[in-house]
C-alpha positions in Angstrom: 0.0 0.0 0.0 1.2 3.6 -0.7 2.5 5.5 2.2 0.1 7.9 3.9 0.8 11.3 5.4 -0.5 12.7 8.7 -0.1 16.4 7.9 0.2 18.5 4.8 0.6 22.3 4.4 0.4 24.4 1.3 2.2 27.8 1.6 0.7 30.8 -0.1 2.8 32.8 -2.5 1.0 36.1 -1.9 0.3 38.6 0.9 -2.6 40.9 1.6 -2.9 44.5 2.9 -4.9 45.6 5.8 -7.3 47.7 3.7 -8.0 44.9 1.1 -11.6 43.7 0.9 -13.7 41.4 -1.2 -14.3 44.3 -3.6 -10.6 45.2 -4.1 -9.8 42.7 -6.9 -13.1 43.5 -8.6 -12.4 47.2 -8.6 -8.9 46.6 -9.9 -10.3 44.6 -12.8 -12.7 47.5 -13.6 -9.8 50.0 -13.4 -7.5 48.0 -15.7 -10.2 46.7 -18.1 -13.3 48.8 -17.7 -14.9 47.5 -20.9 -14.3 43.8 -20.2 -17.5 41.8 -19.7 -17.8 40.3 -16.2 -21.4 39.2 -16.2 -24.2 38.5 -18.7 -27.9 38.9 -17.8 -30.6 36.9 -19.4 -33.0 38.8 -21.7 -36.7 38.5 -21.2 -37.0 37.0 -24.6 -34.0 34.8 -25.5 -30.3 35.4 -25.3 -28.0 37.3 -22.9 -26.6 40.8 -22.8 -23.2 41.8 -21.4 -22.4 43.9 -18.3 -18.9 45.5 -18.3 -16.6 45.7 -15.3 -17.1 49.5 -15.2 -20.9 49.3 -15.3 -20.9 46.4 -12.8 -19.0 48.4 -10.1 -21.0 51.5 -10.8 -24.2 49.6 -10.2 -22.8 48.1 -7.0 -21.8 51.6 -5.8 -25.3 53.0 -6.6 -26.8 50.3 -4.4 -24.2 51.0 -1.7 -25.4 54.6 -1.6 -28.9 53.4 -1.3 -28.1 51.3 1.7 -26.4 54.2 3.4 -29.5 56.3 2.5 -31.6 53.7 4.3 -29.5 54.2 7.4 -27.3 51.1 7.3 -23.8 51.5 8.5 -20.7 49.4 9.1 -21.4 46.5 11.4 -25.1 46.4 10.7 -26.7 43.2 9.3 -28.7 42.8 6.2 -30.3 39.5 5.2 -31.1 38.2 1.7 -33.7 35.4 1.2 -34.0 34.8 -2.5 -33.3 32.4 -5.4 -30.0 32.8 -7.3 -30.3 36.0 -9.4 -28.3 39.1 -10.4 -30.0 41.2 -7.7 -28.6 38.9 -5.1 -25.1 39.5 -6.3 -25.4 43.2 -6.6 -27.0 43.7 -3.2 -24.4 41.4 -1.6 -21.4 43.3 -2.9 -23.0 46.7 -2.3 -23.5 45.8 1.4 -20.0 44.3 1.7 -18.4 47.4 0.2 -19.6 49.6 3.1 -19.0 47.0 5.9 -22.6 45.9 6.2 -22.7 42.2 7.2 -24.6 40.0 4.8 -26.7 37.2 6.4 -28.1 34.8 3.8 -31.3 32.9 4.5 -32.0 29.7 2.6 -35.2 29.7 0.6 -36.3 26.6 2.4 -35.6 27.8 6.0 -38.5 27.5 8.4 -40.1 30.3 10.4 -38.2 29.1 13.5 -34.9 29.1 11.7 -35.6 32.6 10.2 -36.5 33.9 13.6 -33.3 32.5 15.1 -31.1 33.8 12.3 -32.5 37.3 12.4 -32.3 37.6 16.2 -28.9 36.1 16.5 -27.3 38.3 13.9 -29.5 41.3 14.7 -30.7 41.8 11.1 -32.0 45.4 10.4 -33.0 45.1 6.8 -34.3 42.0 5.1 -34.6 41.7 1.3 -36.6 38.8 -0.3 -37.4 37.9 -3.9 -41.2 37.2 -3.3 -44.0 38.5 -1.1 -44.5 34.9 0.2 -40.9 34.8 1.6 -41.3 38.4 3.0 -44.3 37.2 4.9 -42.3 34.4 6.5 -40.0 37.1 8.0 -42.9 39.4 8.8 -44.7 36.7 10.8 -41.6 35.6 12.6 -40.6 37.2 15.9 -37.8 39.4 14.6 -37.7 42.6 16.7 -34.5 43.9 15.1 -35.8 43.9 11.5 -36.9 47.4 10.7 -37.8 47.0 7.1 -38.6 44.2 4.6 -38.2 44.8 0.9 -39.0 42.4 -2.0 -37.6 42.3 -5.6 -41.2 41.7 -6.7 -42.0 45.2 -5.4 -39.0 47.0 -6.8 -36.7 46.6 -3.9 -33.8 47.7 -6.1 -35.5 50.9 -7.2 -36.4 51.7 -3.5 -32.8 51.3 -2.5 -31.5 53.3 -5.4 -33.9 56.2 -4.6 -32.8 56.2 -1.0 -29.2 56.9 -2.2 -30.0 59.9 -4.3 -28.7 62.4 -1.6 -25.6 60.4 -0.6 -22.5 62.1 -1.9 -19.5 60.5 -3.6 -17.4 61.6 -0.6 -19.7 59.9 1.9 -19.7 56.7 -0.1 -15.9 56.7 -0.4 -15.5 57.4 3.3 -17.7 54.5 4.2 -15.9 52.2 1.8 -12.5 53.2 3.1 -13.4 52.3 6.6 -13.8 48.6 5.7 -10.7 46.5 6.7 -9.6 43.0 5.8 -10.3 41.6 9.2 -13.9 43.0 9.4 -16.8 40.5 9.4 -18.1 40.1 5.8 -20.9 37.6 6.3 -22.5 35.3 8.8 -23.6 32.0 7.3 -26.0 29.9 9.3 -25.0 26.3 8.7 -27.8 24.1 7.5 -26.9 21.6 10.2 -28.5 18.1 10.4 -29.5 18.7 14.0 -30.6 21.6 16.2 -30.6 25.4 15.4 -28.0 26.5 12.9 -24.8 28.0 14.1 -23.7 31.4 12.6 -20.3 30.9 10.9 -18.4 34.2 10.9 -16.4 34.8 7.7 -14.2 37.9 7.3 -13.1 39.8 4.2 -9.7 38.2 4.8 -11.2 34.7 4.6 -12.6 35.4 1.2 -9.6 37.5 -0.1 -7.0 35.0 0.9 -9.0 31.9 -0.2 -9.7 33.5 -3.6 -5.9 34.2 -4.0 -5.3 30.6 -3.1 -7.8 29.4 -5.7 -6.1 31.6 -8.3 -2.7 30.2 -7.4 -4.2 26.6 -7.8 -6.1 27.0 -11.1 -4.8 30.2 -12.8 -5.7 28.9 -16.2 -9.4 28.9 -15.2 -9.6 32.0 -13.0 -7.4 34.2 -15.3 -9.0 33.2 -18.6 -11.4 35.3 -20.6 -12.8 32.0 -22.0 -14.1 31.0 -18.6 -17.9 31.1 -18.6 -19.6 30.2 -15.3 -23.3 29.6 -15.1 -24.5 29.8 -11.5 -27.7 28.0 -10.5 -26.9 26.6 -7.0 -28.3 28.8 -4.1 -26.1 31.8 -3.3 -27.1 31.3 0.3 -24.6 28.4 0.1 -21.0 29.6 0.7 -19.5 27.5 -2.1 -21.7 29.1 -4.9 -21.1 32.5 -3.5 -17.3 32.0 -3.2 -16.9 30.6 -6.8 -18.9 33.6 -8.1 -16.5 36.0 -6.3 -13.5 34.1 -7.7 -14.8 34.5 -11.3 -15.4 38.2 -10.7 -11.9 38.7 -9.3 -10.3 37.0 -12.3 -11.1 37.4 -16.0 -14.1 35.2 -16.5 -17.8 35.9 -17.1 -20.7 34.5 -15.1 -24.4 34.4 -15.4 -27.4 33.4 -13.2 -30.0 30.6 -13.8 -32.6 31.2 -11.1 -35.0 28.5 -12.1 -34.0 24.8 -12.4 -36.7 24.3 -14.9 -34.8 26.5 -17.4 -31.4 25.2 -16.6 -30.9 23.1 -19.8 -32.2 26.1 -21.9 -29.8 28.4 -20.0 -26.9 26.1 -20.6 -27.8 25.9 -24.3 -27.9 29.7 -24.7 -25.2 30.8 -22.2 -22.7 28.1 -23.3 -20.8 27.8 -20.0 -17.3 26.4 -19.8 -17.6 25.5 -16.2 -20.4 24.3 -14.0 -20.5 23.9 -10.2 -22.7 20.9 -9.4 -23.6 18.7 -6.5 -23.3 15.0 -7.2 -27.1 14.6 -7.2 -27.3 16.6 -10.4 -24.7 14.4 -12.1 -26.6 11.3 -10.9 -29.7 12.7 -12.6 -27.9 13.4 -15.8 -26.4 9.9 -16.0 -29.7 8.2 -15.2 -31.6 10.3 -17.7 -29.1 9.5 -20.4 -29.4 5.8 -19.7 -33.2 6.0 -19.6 -33.2 7.9 -22.9 -31.2 5.2 -24.5 -34.3 3.0 -24.4 -34.4 -0.7 -24.1 -32.9 -3.8 -25.8 -29.9 -3.2 -28.1 -29.9 0.6 -27.5 -29.6 0.1 -23.7 -26.9 -2.4 -24.1 -25.0 0.0 -26.4 -25.3 2.8 -23.8 -24.0 0.5 -21.1 -21.1 -0.6 -23.3 -20.2 3.0 -24.1 -20.5 4.0 -20.4 -18.2 1.1 -19.4 -15.7 2.1 -22.1 -15.6 5.7 -20.8 -15.2 4.5 -17.2 -12.3 2.0 -18.1 -10.6 4.7 -20.2 -10.8 7.2 -17.3 -9.5 4.7 -14.8 -6.5 3.9 -17.1 -5.6 7.6 -17.2 -4.5 7.2 -13.6 -2.1 4.3 -14.4 1.6 4.7 -15.1 1.2 3.6 -18.8 -2.2 5.2 -19.4 -5.0 3.7 -21.6 -4.1 0.8 -23.8 -4.6 0.8 -27.5 -7.8 -1.3 -27.2 -9.1 1.1 -24.5 -8.5 4.1 -26.7 -10.2 2.5 -29.6 -13.2 1.5 -27.5 -13.5 5.0 -26.1 -13.3 6.5 -29.6 -16.1 4.3 -30.9 -18.1 4.9 -27.7 -17.7 8.7 -28.3 -18.9 8.4 -31.9 -22.0 6.3 -31.0 -23.0 7.7 -27.6 -20.7 9.9 -25.6 -20.7 13.0 -27.9 -24.5 13.2 -27.6 -24.1 13.5 -23.8 -21.3 16.1 -24.2 -23.6 18.1 -26.5 -26.2 18.5 -23.7 -23.8 20.7 -21.8 -22.8 22.9 -24.8 -19.7 23.4 -27.0 -17.6 25.3 -24.4 -18.1 22.9 -21.4 -14.7 21.8 -20.1 -14.8 21.7 -16.3 -17.3 20.2 -13.9 -16.6 21.1 -10.3 -18.3 18.7 -7.9 -18.8 19.8 -4.3 -21.2 19.7 -1.4 -21.2 15.9 -1.0 -19.1 12.9 -2.0 -19.1 12.0 -5.7 -19.4 8.4 -6.6 -16.0 7.3 -8.2 -18.0 5.5 -10.9 -19.8 8.8 -11.9 -16.5 10.7 -11.7 -14.8 8.2 -14.1 -17.9 8.2 -16.4 -18.0 12.0 -16.9 -14.2 12.2 -17.3 -14.5 9.5 -19.9 -17.2 11.5 -21.6 -14.7 14.3 -22.0 -15.0 16.6 -19.1 -12.4 17.7 -16.6 -13.8 16.6 -13.2 -12.6 18.7 -10.3 -13.6 17.4 -7.0 -13.4 19.7 -4.1 -14.1 19.7 -0.4 -14.8 22.2 2.3 -17.3 23.6 4.7 -19.1 26.8 5.6 -16.4 27.2 8.2 -13.7 27.1 5.5 -15.2 29.8 3.2 -16.2 27.0 0.9 -13.3 25.1 -0.7 -10.5 23.9 1.4 -9.1 21.4 -1.1 -9.4 21.0 -4.8 -8.3 18.5 -7.4 -4.9 19.1 -9.1 -5.6 20.1 -12.7 -2.4 18.4 -13.8 -2.9 15.2 -11.8 -6.5 14.7 -10.8 -7.5 11.5 -9.1 -11.1 10.5 -9.1 -12.2 9.7 -5.6 -9.9 12.2 -4.1 -11.0 15.8 -3.2 -7.5 17.0 -4.1 -4.9 19.0 -2.3 -5.3 21.7 0.4 -5.5 25.2 -1.0 -2.5 27.6 -0.4 -2.4 29.3 3.0 -3.9 26.3 4.7 -2.9 23.0 6.4 -4.5 19.7 7.1 -3.9 17.1 9.7 -5.4 13.6 10.3 -6.2 13.0 13.9 -5.7 9.6 15.6 -9.3 8.7 15.1 -9.2 9.7 11.4 -10.9 13.1 11.7 -9.6 15.7 9.3 -8.3 18.8 11.1 -7.6 22.1 9.4 -6.1 25.5 10.0 -5.2 28.5 7.9 -6.4 31.6 6.0 -9.7 30.0 5.0 -10.9 28.9 8.5 -13.6 30.9 10.3 -12.6 32.8 13.5 -15.6 31.3 15.2 -19.4 31.2 15.6 -21.6 34.2 16.1 -22.5 34.8 19.8 -21.4 31.3 20.6 -18.1 31.1 22.4 -18.8 27.6 23.7 -19.3 26.2 20.2 -16.2 28.1 19.0 -14.0 26.6 21.8 -15.4 23.1 21.1 -14.5 23.3 17.4 -10.8 24.2 17.9 -8.0 22.4 19.6 -4.5 24.1 19.6 -5.5 26.2 16.6 -6.8 23.2 14.6 -10.4 23.2 13.5 -12.3 19.9 13.8 -14.1 19.4 10.5 -16.1 16.4 11.6 -15.1 14.6 8.4 -13.2 11.3 8.4 -10.4 10.9 5.8 -6.8 10.2 5.0 -3.9 11.8 3.0 -1.9 9.9 0.4 1.9 10.4 0.0 1.3 13.1 -2.6 -0.9 15.1 -0.2 -4.2 14.2 -1.9 -7.1 14.1 0.6 -9.7 11.3 0.6 -13.0 11.8 2.6 -14.6 8.6 3.7 -17.5 9.9 5.8 -18.7 12.0 8.6 -17.5 11.2 12.1 -21.0 11.4 13.6 -22.4 9.1 10.8 -20.0 6.2 11.5 -22.0 3.1 12.2 -20.7 0.6 14.8 -22.4 -2.8 14.4 -23.1 -5.1 17.3 -20.0 -7.0 16.3 -17.9 -3.9 16.8 -17.3 -3.2 13.1 -17.0 0.5 12.1 -18.8 1.2 8.9 -18.8 4.5 6.9 -22.2 4.6 5.2 -21.2 7.2 2.6 -19.2 4.9 0.4 -22.0 2.3 0.2 -24.6 5.0 -0.5 -22.5 6.7 -3.2 -22.2 3.5 -5.1 -25.9 2.7 -5.1 -27.4 6.1 -6.1 -26.2 5.7 -9.7 -28.9 3.1 -10.1 -31.7 4.7 -12.2 -34.4 3.3 -9.8 -32.8 4.8 -6.7 -33.4 8.3 -5.4 -31.9 8.0 -1.9 -30.2 5.3 0.1 -29.8 5.4 3.9 -27.4 2.8 5.3 -28.3 1.8 8.9 -27.1 -0.8 11.4 -25.7 1.1 14.5 -25.6 -1.5 17.3 -27.4 -4.0 15.0 -26.1 -7.4 14.0 -25.6 -6.4 10.4 -25.7 -3.5 7.9 -29.1 -2.7 6.2 -30.4 0.0 4.0 -33.6 2.0 3.4 -34.2 2.9 -0.3 -36.5 5.4 -1.8 -37.4 5.0 -5.5 -36.9 7.8 -8.0 -40.4 8.8 -9.0 -39.2 10.7 -12.1 -37.2 7.8 -13.5 -39.5 4.9 -12.5 -41.9 5.2 -15.5 -39.1 5.2 -18.0 -37.3 2.3 -16.3 -40.6 0.3 -16.3 -41.1 1.0 -20.0 -37.5 0.0 -20.9 -38.0 -3.3 -19.1 -41.3 -4.0 -20.8 -43.3 -3.7 -17.6 -46.7 -2.1 -17.1 -46.7 1.4 -15.7 -47.3 1.2 -11.9 -47.1 3.5 -8.9 -44.3 3.5 -6.4 -46.2 1.2 -4.0 -46.7 -1.4 -6.6 -43.2 -1.1 -8.0 -41.7 -1.6 -4.5 -43.2 -5.1 -4.4 -42.5 -6.2 -8.0 -40.0 -9.1 -8.3 -38.1 -7.5 -11.2 -37.7 -4.2 -9.4 -36.5 -6.0 -6.3 -34.1 -8.2 -8.3 -32.6 -5.2 -10.0 -31.9 -3.5 -6.6 -30.5 -6.8 -5.2 -28.1 -7.0 -8.1 -26.9 -3.4 -7.5 -26.4 -4.2 -3.9 -24.4 -7.3 -4.7 -22.1 -5.2 -7.0 -21.6 -2.6 -4.2 -20.9 -5.3 -1.6 -17.9 -6.6 -3.7 -16.0 -3.5 -2.7 -16.3 -4.0 1.1 -15.8 -6.7 3.7 -18.7 -9.0 4.6 -19.0 -7.2 7.9 -19.5 -3.9 6.0 -21.8 -5.3 3.3 -25.6 -4.6 3.1 -27.4 -7.8 4.0 -31.0 -6.6 3.8 -32.8 -3.6 2.3 -36.3 -2.2 2.5 -38.0 0.2 0.0 -39.9 3.0 1.8 -42.7 4.9 0.1 -41.3 8.3 0.7 -39.3 11.2 -0.7 -36.4 12.8 1.0 -36.4 16.5 0.1 -35.3 19.9 1.6 -39.0 20.9 1.9 -40.0 18.0 4.0 -37.0 18.3 6.3 -35.0 15.2 5.4 -32.3 17.0 3.4 -30.4 20.1 4.3 -30.3 23.0 1.7 -26.9 21.7 0.6 -28.5 18.3 -0.1 -27.0 16.4 2.9 -29.2 13.8 4.5 -30.6 14.4 8.0 -30.0 10.9 9.3 -31.4 11.6 12.7 -34.8 12.6 11.3 -34.9 9.6 9.0 -34.0 7.3 11.8 -36.7 8.8 14.0 -39.5 8.8 11.4 -38.7 5.5 9.9 -37.8 3.6 13.1 -40.4 0.9 12.3 -39.0 0.3 8.9 -35.5 0.0 10.3 -36.6 -2.4 13.0 -38.4 -4.5 10.3 -35.0 -5.1 8.7 -33.9 -7.0 11.7 -37.0 -9.1 12.4 -36.3 -12.8 12.0 
């Protein structure tokens, strides 16, 4: 086995000044290249129109004047509760430019969570996209909120009008007061238990992490060919961070606020890079397989998929793909793969996967299709990315190397510890949680993993999710779950077995894919309840589990499974907004189903 490392550090080759802020690099770009396009906005009827760097910063400044005109000042808090859209970006940067702390609220947050977030961070102004969301804040007990605006009712115009009497001098004075160690944002973690904790992130966290990202992937950040289409929630730190990275470099970004229009937006915007969670890639793969149909066409798709996967795996060997593997991949491309590539447009080169572990099978498939797969890892507490795949030596299954300015250490129990420029100074109004999260300067990430001899990090699961069977075997459920979710019938898998005699699994069927799967297998259309009992459905799932079990020991293998007639979504509380499973809620609400797995 290759030698592993306990600690790795990546030194930064840059320094920052005390008066640098998130806006500094963006303003420098506008000063050097005022006419360069930084953003494109979707027209009401087809196409996109460009926004230059000069115009972009002018619009940010106009909104900053408006916030000053509304009475906000450095240290005050403003919350944004909205889908991903240009107004989110403009308002965010306007507030940050004058030292106003931005507090994102997820679209799916409950009234209780909204109330807690607004009280804890003492939000003064709340801005929402719709009246419905504004009413959630209005009906919550939020005594510090003085005003609620909505984009539906011209929030932007209201703010701009409030800035009419704010002079250039006053604006510049307010912006000059912002320093690199000032708080930029407080992001309330979409935790799987309890009330969310407010993660404090400073301007330094963003400035230094963006510089580290630029040092790591300069060919992407500093390229005018980089086109980034953003559709993940800007309330999530990773989406917000990547957007700021593109803005600080030379690329162009656009917003896709409605998932229903995503494929159309991809077709018209023609992105070169997408930031995706693994669930989206699973959907793309399963949809492609389902579209292939049945019989010979389905066999052809599976052959092509396997050719792509084997070719990608061979890229990581010393000698690379063999001649037969290259020929197989070439024929697979002509017959199948190029059609999948076409779905993401002619410019698409990079897929960044974050937010949750990516199945190695999926990673190899999409790299075999022809995309550069960049897996990354991080947390809200690390300003988003803490590690990223090496462009010159990516390894599927690894989340890459630690970004410059940071260090990683593997604790004796396997937990990944981190410290450096990306790490939060602590939690808002919560010194106890802050103290518990740090030990001698090292932040406890809660993730289990290991480092290889080259410094590549591998994440194997969450510390609190580790299952200990009655026989004393430690099992990381993530690896088993990642392997199974590529099956077109499966929506979610929850591996269980803590203090039980063996490992089991709860499975939810994918309601979107089920009708196509049934048609492709010459079965009558049936609902989820009927499908859950059908012998051919059960046999297909059993076969998938058998394949997954080959990669683990018998003590870690899934012995029994049970289909539950449910959906795990953000709206019903079983997933966090970043698509992480809330295992405690599932275990509580499906306790009877879990116990049924162990009945003799």
